[in-house]
Biopython code that builds the backbone (N, CA, C, O; Angstrom):
import numpy as np
from Bio.PDB.StructureBuilder import StructureBuilder

atoms = [
    (1, "MET", "N", (0.841, -1.175, 0.000)),
    (1, "MET", "CA", (0.000, 0.000, 0.000)),
    (1, "MET", "C", (0.885, 1.237, 0.000)),
    (1, "MET", "O", (1.789, 1.363, 0.826)),
    (2, "SER", "N", (0.627, 2.133, -0.912)),
    (2, "SER", "CA", (1.396, 3.354, -1.046)),
    (2, "SER", "C", (0.814, 4.459, -0.170)),
    (2, "SER", "O", (-0.404, 4.633, -0.120)),
    (3, "THR", "N", (1.667, 5.198, 0.514)),
    (3, "THR", "CA", (1.241, 6.329, 1.332)),
    (3, "THR", "C", (1.654, 7.613, 0.638)),
    (3, "THR", "O", (2.826, 7.808, 0.316)),
    (4, "LYS", "N", (0.686, 8.485, 0.411)),
    (4, "LYS", "CA", (0.976, 9.763, -0.221)),
    (4, "LYS", "C", (1.236, 10.798, 0.864)),
    (4, "LYS", "O", (0.595, 10.778, 1.915)),
    (5, "LYS", "N", (2.165, 11.690, 0.612)),
    (5, "LYS", "CA", (2.466, 12.767, 1.540)),
    (5, "LYS", "C", (2.184, 14.088, 0.860)),
    (5, "LYS", "O", (2.441, 14.259, -0.331)),
    (6, "TYR", "N", (1.648, 15.028, 1.638)),
    (6, "TYR", "CA", (1.317, 16.339, 1.119)),
    (6, "TYR", "C", (1.928, 17.403, 2.016)),
    (6, "TYR", "O", (2.091, 17.195, 3.218)),
    (7, "LEU", "N", (2.258, 18.516, 1.440)),
    (7, "LEU", "CA", (2.798, 19.648, 2.174)),
    (7, "LEU", "C", (1.775, 20.778, 2.122)),
    (7, "LEU", "O", (1.422, 21.255, 1.043)),
    (8, "VAL", "N", (1.305, 21.203, 3.287)),
    (8, "VAL", "CA", (0.350, 22.304, 3.359)),
    (8, "VAL", "C", (1.133, 23.604, 3.279)),
    (8, "VAL", "O", (2.044, 23.837, 4.075)),
    (9, "VAL", "N", (0.777, 24.457, 2.313)),
    (9, "VAL", "CA", (1.531, 25.697, 2.109)),
    (9, "VAL", "C", (0.759, 26.946, 2.536)),
    (9, "VAL", "O", (1.341, 28.025, 2.650)),
    (10, "SER", "N", (-0.549, 26.806, 2.772)),
    (10, "SER", "CA", (-1.329, 27.934, 3.264)),
    (10, "SER", "C", (-2.589, 27.402, 3.946)),
    (10, "SER", "O", (-3.089, 26.335, 3.589)),
    (11, "PRO", "N", (-3.097, 28.143, 4.922)),
    (11, "PRO", "CA", (-4.305, 27.684, 5.613)),
    (11, "PRO", "C", (-5.531, 27.819, 4.720)),
    (11, "PRO", "O", (-5.596, 28.690, 3.852)),
    (12, "HIS", "N", (-6.479, 26.958, 4.945)),
    (12, "HIS", "CA", (-7.752, 27.019, 4.219)),
    (12, "HIS", "C", (-8.776, 27.719, 5.099)),
    (12, "HIS", "O", (-8.906, 27.390, 6.278)),
    (13, "GLU", "N", (-9.495, 28.670, 4.546)),
    (13, "GLU", "CA", (-10.578, 29.318, 5.255)),
    (13, "GLU", "C", (-11.869, 29.022, 4.512)),
    (13, "GLU", "O", (-12.017, 29.341, 3.332)),
    (14, "SER", "N", (-12.791, 28.411, 5.221)),
    (14, "SER", "CA", (-14.070, 28.050, 4.632)),
    (14, "SER", "C", (-14.849, 29.291, 4.223)),
    (14, "SER", "O", (-14.797, 30.321, 4.896)),
    (15, "GLU", "N", (-15.567, 29.183, 3.120)),
    (15, "GLU", "CA", (-16.436, 30.271, 2.683)),
    (15, "GLU", "C", (-17.686, 30.351, 3.544)),
    (15, "GLU", "O", (-18.433, 31.327, 3.480)),
    (16, "PHE", "N", (-17.907, 29.329, 4.343)),
    (16, "PHE", "CA", (-19.101, 29.238, 5.160)),
    (16, "PHE", "C", (-18.700, 29.226, 6.637)),
    (16, "PHE", "O", (-17.938, 28.353, 7.052)),
    (17, "PRO", "N", (-19.195, 30.173, 7.437)),
    (17, "PRO", "CA", (-18.788, 30.254, 8.841)),
    (17, "PRO", "C", (-19.268, 29.069, 9.675)),
    (17, "PRO", "O", (-18.635, 28.729, 10.675)),
    (18, "ASN", "N", (-20.372, 28.435, 9.287)),
    (18, "ASN", "CA", (-20.917, 27.282, 10.010)),
    (18, "ASN", "C", (-21.165, 26.133, 9.041)),
    (18, "ASN", "O", (-22.315, 25.848, 8.707)),
    (19, "PRO", "N", (-20.105, 25.468, 8.586)),
    (19, "PRO", "CA", (-20.279, 24.430, 7.569)),
    (19, "PRO", "C", (-21.085, 23.250, 8.094)),
    (19, "PRO", "O", (-21.062, 22.956, 9.289)),
    (20, "ILE", "N", (-21.794, 22.581, 7.201)),
    (20, "ILE", "CA", (-22.576, 21.417, 7.587)),
    (20, "ILE", "C", (-21.649, 20.373, 8.214)),
    (20, "ILE", "O", (-20.565, 20.087, 7.704)),
    (21, "THR", "N", (-22.108, 19.821, 9.326)),
    (21, "THR", "CA", (-21.346, 18.814, 10.073)),
    (21, "THR", "C", (-22.346, 17.804, 10.617)),
    (21, "THR", "O", (-23.365, 18.190, 11.190)),
    (22, "PHE", "N", (-22.069, 16.521, 10.446)),
    (22, "PHE", "CA", (-22.971, 15.516, 11.003)),
    (22, "PHE", "C", (-22.194, 14.241, 11.330)),
    (22, "PHE", "O", (-21.044, 14.065, 10.927)),
    (23, "ARG", "N", (-22.861, 13.361, 12.070)),
    (23, "ARG", "CA", (-22.258, 12.096, 12.494)),
    (23, "ARG", "C", (-22.923, 10.930, 11.763)),
    (23, "ARG", "O", (-24.053, 11.030, 11.286)),
    (24, "LYS", "N", (-22.200, 9.849, 11.693)),
    (24, "LYS", "CA", (-22.718, 8.624, 11.083)),
    (24, "LYS", "C", (-24.083, 8.293, 11.687)),
    (24, "LYS", "O", (-24.245, 8.263, 12.907)),
    (25, "GLY", "N", (-25.053, 8.046, 10.819)),
    (25, "GLY", "CA", (-26.392, 7.687, 11.258)),
    (25, "GLY", "C", (-27.364, 8.851, 11.331)),
    (25, "GLY", "O", (-28.571, 8.631, 11.439)),
    (26, "ASP", "N", (-26.868, 10.096, 11.274)),
    (26, "ASP", "CA", (-27.759, 11.260, 11.328)),
    (26, "ASP", "C", (-28.663, 11.309, 10.099)),
    (26, "ASP", "O", (-28.281, 10.874, 9.013)),
    (27, "SER", "N", (-29.868, 11.848, 10.289)),
    (27, "SER", "CA", (-30.824, 12.026, 9.194)),
    (27, "SER", "C", (-30.386, 13.184, 8.313)),
    (27, "SER", "O", (-29.853, 14.184, 8.793)),
    (28, "LEU", "N", (-30.620, 13.030, 7.017)),
    (28, "LEU", "CA", (-30.302, 14.072, 6.042)),
    (28, "LEU", "C", (-31.493, 14.297, 5.126)),
    (28, "LEU", "O", (-32.226, 13.362, 4.803)),
    (29, "VAL", "N", (-31.678, 15.534, 4.714)),
    (29, "VAL", "CA", (-32.610, 15.841, 3.637)),
    (29, "VAL", "C", (-31.728, 16.118, 2.430)),
    (29, "VAL", "O", (-30.938, 17.063, 2.426)),
    (30, "VAL", "N", (-31.871, 15.285, 1.406)),
    (30, "VAL", "CA", (-31.006, 15.358, 0.229)),
    (30, "VAL", "C", (-31.704, 16.165, -0.856)),
    (30, "VAL", "O", (-32.796, 15.821, -1.311)),
    (31, "GLY", "N", (-31.044, 17.250, -1.259)),
    (31, "GLY", "CA", (-31.606, 18.136, -2.274)),
    (31, "GLY", "C", (-30.963, 17.926, -3.627)),
    (31, "GLY", "O", (-30.617, 16.810, -4.014)),
    (32, "GLU", "N", (-30.814, 19.025, -4.326)),
    (32, "GLU", "CA", (-30.320, 18.997, -5.702)),
    (32, "GLU", "C", (-28.879, 18.487, -5.814)),
    (32, "GLU", "O", (-28.071, 18.654, -4.901)),
    (33, "GLU", "N", (-28.583, 17.866, -6.951)),
    (33, "GLU", "CA", (-27.209, 17.459, -7.254)),
    (33, "GLU", "C", (-26.500, 18.657, -7.877)),
    (33, "GLU", "O", (-27.096, 19.402, -8.655)),
    (34, "TYR", "N", (-25.228, 18.838, -7.533)),
    (34, "TYR", "CA", (-24.459, 19.969, -8.048)),
    (34, "TYR", "C", (-24.288, 19.861, -9.553)),
    (34, "TYR", "O", (-23.951, 18.800, -10.079)),
    (35, "GLU", "N", (-24.524, 20.975, -10.239)),
    (35, "GLU", "CA", (-24.280, 21.073, -11.675)),
    (35, "GLU", "C", (-23.619, 22.420, -11.912)),
    (35, "GLU", "O", (-24.264, 23.461, -11.786)),
    (36, "GLY", "N", (-22.353, 22.408, -12.249)),
    (36, "GLY", "CA", (-21.670, 23.667, -12.465)),
    (36, "GLY", "C", (-20.357, 23.475, -13.188)),
    (36, "GLY", "O", (-19.971, 22.358, -13.531)),
    (37, "ALA", "N", (-19.691, 24.565, -13.409)),
    (37, "ALA", "CA", (-18.437, 24.557, -14.163)),
    (37, "ALA", "C", (-17.332, 23.769, -13.471)),
    (37, "ALA", "O", (-16.431, 23.258, -14.136)),
    (38, "GLU", "N", (-17.389, 23.662, -12.130)),
    (38, "GLU", "CA", (-16.331, 22.961, -11.394)),
    (38, "GLU", "C", (-16.380, 21.451, -11.577)),
    (38, "GLU", "O", (-15.426, 20.755, -11.229)),
    (39, "GLU", "N", (-17.495, 20.929, -12.125)),
    (39, "GLU", "CA", (-17.673, 19.500, -12.375)),
    (39, "GLU", "C", (-17.509, 18.667, -11.103)),
    (39, "GLU", "O", (-16.784, 17.672, -11.099)),
    (40, "TRP", "N", (-18.176, 19.071, -10.035)),
    (40, "TRP", "CA", (-18.195, 18.284, -8.798)),
    (40, "TRP", "C", (-19.191, 17.154, -8.989)),
    (40, "TRP", "O", (-20.374, 17.310, -8.690)),
    (41, "ASP", "N", (-18.729, 16.037, -9.478)),
    (41, "ASP", "CA", (-19.618, 14.898, -9.697)),
    (41, "ASP", "C", (-20.069, 14.309, -8.368)),
    (41, "ASP", "O", (-19.276, 14.165, -7.438)),
    (42, "ASN", "N", (-21.348, 13.973, -8.292)),
    (42, "ASN", "CA", (-21.907, 13.252, -7.149)),
    (42, "ASN", "C", (-21.879, 14.052, -5.845)),
    (42, "ASN", "O", (-21.622, 13.471, -4.790)),
    (43, "TRP", "N", (-22.133, 15.362, -5.880)),
    (43, "TRP", "CA", (-22.260, 16.210, -4.689)),
    (43, "TRP", "C", (-23.707, 16.678, -4.605)),
    (43, "TRP", "O", (-24.309, 17.043, -5.615)),
    (44, "PHE", "N", (-24.267, 16.665, -3.380)),
    (44, "PHE", "CA", (-25.668, 17.002, -3.172)),
    (44, "PHE", "C", (-25.800, 18.064, -2.086)),
    (44, "PHE", "O", (-25.049, 18.067, -1.110)),
    (45, "PHE", "N", (-26.773, 18.975, -2.269)),
    (45, "PHE", "CA", (-27.051, 20.009, -1.281)),
    (45, "PHE", "C", (-27.959, 19.388, -0.230)),
    (45, "PHE", "O", (-29.107, 19.045, -0.512)),
    (46, "CYS", "N", (-27.433, 19.245, 0.989)),
    (46, "CYS", "CA", (-28.150, 18.538, 2.057)),
    (46, "CYS", "C", (-28.372, 19.428, 3.265)),
    (46, "CYS", "O", (-27.676, 20.422, 3.472)),
    (47, "SER", "N", (-29.357, 19.043, 4.048)),
    (47, "SER", "CA", (-29.557, 19.678, 5.343)),
    (47, "SER", "C", (-29.730, 18.578, 6.383)),
    (47, "SER", "O", (-30.120, 17.452, 6.073)),
    (48, "SER", "N", (-29.428, 18.937, 7.618)),
    (48, "SER", "CA", (-29.533, 18.023, 8.742)),
    (48, "SER", "C", (-30.039, 18.841, 9.925)),
    (48, "SER", "O", (-29.644, 19.999, 10.067)),
    (49, "PRO", "N", (-30.892, 18.288, 10.774)),
    (49, "PRO", "CA", (-31.441, 19.060, 11.890)),
    (49, "PRO", "C", (-30.355, 19.779, 12.696)),
    (49, "PRO", "O", (-29.354, 19.177, 13.084)),
    (50, "GLY", "N", (-30.569, 21.068, 12.940)),
    (50, "GLY", "CA", (-29.640, 21.858, 13.740)),
    (50, "GLY", "C", (-28.412, 22.334, 13.000)),
    (50, "GLY", "O", (-27.500, 22.888, 13.614)),
    (51, "GLN", "N", (-28.364, 22.131, 11.689)),
    (51, "GLN", "CA", (-27.194, 22.488, 10.886)),
    (51, "GLN", "C", (-27.580, 23.433, 9.757)),
    (51, "GLN", "O", (-28.712, 23.421, 9.272)),
    (52, "GLU", "N", (-26.614, 24.252, 9.351)),
    (52, "GLU", "CA", (-26.790, 25.015, 8.118)),
    (52, "GLU", "C", (-26.696, 24.010, 6.966)),
    (52, "GLU", "O", (-25.900, 23.075, 7.053)),
    (53, "PRO", "N", (-27.470, 24.162, 5.900)),
    (53, "PRO", "CA", (-27.343, 23.246, 4.768)),
    (53, "PRO", "C", (-26.001, 23.439, 4.057)),
    (53, "PRO", "O", (-25.367, 24.487, 4.177)),
    (54, "GLY", "N", (-25.585, 22.420, 3.322)),
    (54, "GLY", "CA", (-24.337, 22.518, 2.586)),
    (54, "GLY", "C", (-24.158, 21.375, 1.607)),
    (54, "GLY", "O", (-24.978, 20.460, 1.538)),
    (55, "TRP", "N", (-23.073, 21.443, 0.851)),
    (55, "TRP", "CA", (-22.767, 20.440, -0.169)),
    (55, "TRP", "C", (-22.072, 19.251, 0.473)),
    (55, "TRP", "O", (-21.149, 19.407, 1.273)),
    (56, "VAL", "N", (-22.535, 18.046, 0.106)),
    (56, "VAL", "CA", (-22.057, 16.799, 0.706)),
    (56, "VAL", "C", (-21.740, 15.817, -0.415)),
    (56, "VAL", "O", (-22.529, 15.683, -1.350)),
    (57, "PRO", "N", (-20.586, 15.118, -0.343)),
    (57, "PRO", "CA", (-20.281, 14.117, -1.364)),
    (57, "PRO", "C", (-21.218, 12.915, -1.251)),
    (57, "PRO", "O", (-21.522, 12.446, -0.154)),
    (58, "GLY", "N", (-21.662, 12.433, -2.395)),
    (58, "GLY", "CA", (-22.615, 11.333, -2.440)),
    (58, "GLY", "C", (-22.179, 10.079, -1.724)),
    (58, "GLY", "O", (-23.030, 9.332, -1.239)),
    (59, "GLN", "N", (-20.884, 9.814, -1.637)),
    (59, "GLN", "CA", (-20.432, 8.575, -1.023)),
    (59, "GLN", "C", (-20.681, 8.511, 0.481)),
    (59, "GLN", "O", (-20.596, 7.429, 1.062)),
    (60, "VAL", "N", (-20.988, 9.640, 1.133)),
    (60, "VAL", "CA", (-21.294, 9.598, 2.569)),
    (60, "VAL", "C", (-22.809, 9.630, 2.829)),
    (60, "VAL", "O", (-23.240, 9.742, 3.977)),
    (61, "ILE", "N", (-23.615, 9.532, 1.758)),
    (61, "ILE", "CA", (-25.068, 9.572, 1.881)),
    (61, "ILE", "C", (-25.651, 8.199, 1.574)),
    (61, "ILE", "O", (-25.416, 7.638, 0.504)),
    (62, "GLU", "N", (-26.411, 7.666, 2.520)),
    (62, "GLU", "CA", (-27.185, 6.450, 2.270)),
    (62, "GLU", "C", (-28.575, 6.911, 1.855)),
    (62, "GLU", "O", (-29.357, 7.383, 2.679)),
    (63, "ARG", "N", (-28.870, 6.768, 0.576)),
    (63, "ARG", "CA", (-30.155, 7.258, 0.050)),
    (63, "ARG", "C", (-31.278, 6.350, 0.513)),
    (63, "ARG", "O", (-31.137, 5.127, 0.528)),
    (64, "GLN", "N", (-32.394, 6.959, 0.889)),
    (64, "GLN", "CA", (-33.595, 6.231, 1.277)),
    (64, "GLN", "C", (-34.714, 6.685, 0.364)),
    (64, "GLN", "O", (-34.456, 6.964, -0.807)),
    (65, "GLU", "N", (-35.931, 6.772, 0.837)),
    (65, "GLU", "CA", (-37.039, 7.176, -0.033)),
    (65, "GLU", "C", (-37.023, 8.666, -0.331)),
    (65, "GLU", "O", (-36.786, 9.478, 0.563)),
    (66, "GLY", "N", (-37.275, 9.028, -1.579)),
    (66, "GLY", "CA", (-37.379, 10.425, -1.979)),
    (66, "GLY", "C", (-36.147, 11.237, -1.618)),
    (66, "GLY", "O", (-35.034, 10.911, -2.029)),
    (67, "SER", "N", (-36.356, 12.298, -0.844)),
    (67, "SER", "CA", (-35.238, 13.171, -0.475)),
    (67, "SER", "C", (-34.668, 12.836, 0.903)),
    (67, "SER", "O", (-33.904, 13.619, 1.468)),
    (68, "VAL", "N", (-35.033, 11.689, 1.437)),
    (68, "VAL", "CA", (-34.563, 11.275, 2.764)),
    (68, "VAL", "C", (-33.276, 10.471, 2.630)),
    (68, "VAL", "O", (-33.141, 9.617, 1.753)),
    (69, "GLY", "N", (-32.339, 10.766, 3.518)),
    (69, "GLY", "CA", (-31.079, 10.027, 3.529)),
    (69, "GLY", "C", (-30.556, 9.884, 4.944)),
    (69, "GLY", "O", (-31.120, 10.436, 5.889)),
    (70, "ARG", "N", (-29.476, 9.141, 5.080)),
    (70, "ARG", "CA", (-28.821, 8.935, 6.362)),
    (70, "ARG", "C", (-27.321, 8.984, 6.112)),
    (70, "ARG", "O", (-26.836, 8.529, 5.076)),
    (71, "ALA", "N", (-26.594, 9.540, 7.072)),
    (71, "ALA", "CA", (-25.140, 9.659, 6.936)),
    (71, "ALA", "C", (-24.465, 8.293, 7.081)),
    (71, "ALA", "O", (-24.679, 7.592, 8.069)),
    (72, "ARG", "N", (-23.660, 7.925, 6.102)),
    (72, "ARG", "CA", (-22.888, 6.675, 6.165)),
    (72, "ARG", "C", (-21.658, 6.814, 7.060)),
    (72, "ARG", "O", (-21.108, 5.821, 7.536)),
    (73, "ASP", "N", (-21.233, 8.060, 7.282)),
    (73, "ASP", "CA", (-20.006, 8.310, 8.022)),
    (73, "ASP", "C", (-20.069, 9.711, 8.625)),
    (73, "ASP", "O", (-20.923, 10.515, 8.252)),
    (74, "ASN", "N", (-19.168, 9.997, 9.553)),
    (74, "ASN", "CA", (-19.036, 11.368, 10.066)),
    (74, "ASN", "C", (-18.555, 12.257, 8.925)),
    (74, "ASN", "O", (-17.794, 11.817, 8.064)),
    (75, "TYR", "N", (-19.007, 13.522, 8.925)),
    (75, "TYR", "CA", (-18.607, 14.432, 7.850)),
    (75, "TYR", "C", (-18.658, 15.870, 8.337)),
    (75, "TYR", "O", (-19.541, 16.238, 9.112)),
    (76, "THR", "N", (-17.729, 16.669, 7.890)),
    (76, "THR", "CA", (-17.801, 18.111, 8.044)),
    (76, "THR", "C", (-17.276, 18.758, 6.782)),
    (76, "THR", "O", (-16.330, 18.261, 6.171)),
    (77, "ALA", "N", (-17.886, 19.867, 6.388)),
    (77, "ALA", "CA", (-17.446, 20.602, 5.205)),
    (77, "ALA", "C", (-16.346, 21.597, 5.567)),
    (77, "ALA", "O", (-15.962, 22.421, 4.738)),
    (78, "ARG", "N", (-15.846, 21.529, 6.775)),
    (78, "ARG", "CA", (-14.797, 22.451, 7.246)),
    (78, "ARG", "C", (-13.537, 22.284, 6.450)),
    (78, "ARG", "O", (-12.550, 22.974, 6.704)),
]
sb = StructureBuilder()
sb.init_structure("model")
sb.init_model(0)
sb.init_chain("A")
sb.init_seg("    ")
for serial, (resi, resn, name, xyz) in enumerate(atoms, 1):
    if name == "N":
        sb.init_residue(resn, " ", resi, " ")
    sb.init_atom(name, np.array(xyz, "f"), 0.0, 1.0, " ", f" {name:<3s}", serial, name[0])
structure = sb.get_structure()
């Protein structure tokens, strides 16, 4: 197994002061899929109780009926 190493050259500041954050198993309301010039494939605008809505990668969403989902893993957009 290969280990990649990265060098951080500047701090990242989120564009959102309160990014969406949730834990594995939390309920999600799954909205629109991202469509834009950045080509973020499989990203969805989600909300979770007590959180500001935000963009979430599809691989951490367990889709259920309609717009209902559940978090497959802990996640933060920070």
